[in-house]
N, C-alpha and C positions, 0 to 999 in steps of 0.2 A: 503494499501498498504506499502509493506517495503522501508524503507532508508536504506541508506548505511553509512556503520561504520564514514566515515570520515565526511558523511552530518548532521549524529548525533550529530557526537564532533563536530563540527562546531555550532550547535546549542545551544550548551551547555552552549559552550566559551562564543556566545552572549549574553545569557541570564543571566549568573555569572557577564558581563560587566556591561549591566543595573541595574542587581543589586546591584553591587558596585557604580556606580553612583550615582543610587539611596540614597544608605544610604549616599552617600560623602555629597552631597544636603542636605539630610536632617541635618543631623550633623553641616554643615555648615550654615543651617539657626535656629539652639539652638543656634550657638557659637554668633551671630548676637544679635538674642532674647536677651540674656542675657547679650551682651555688650550694647544694645538699653536698658534695663531695669537698668542695672547701670549709667547711665549716665542721664537717667529718675530721678533714686532715687536723686543723686548730684543738675540735678537743680531745683528738689522739695524741697530739704532741703536751697537751697540758696533762693527759694522763699517765705520760710517759714519765715527764720532769718529775713528779708527784710520785711516783714509784720508785724514782733512782734516788730524790731525796728522800725517801726512808728509808730505803736499802743503805745510803753513805753511813746514818747515824750511828 
């Protein structure tokens, strides 16, 4: 079945929007992962420094 030009255009626009949204979400989650990793690193450093401070005594 043939589709009208407007229908095809609307469909393409919808697909494009969905793609953009999914890419944006993906990049957001990557940013969040990086932030979490940096935070975790800081916490681990604190924990390790405490361990060594207790061990030295």
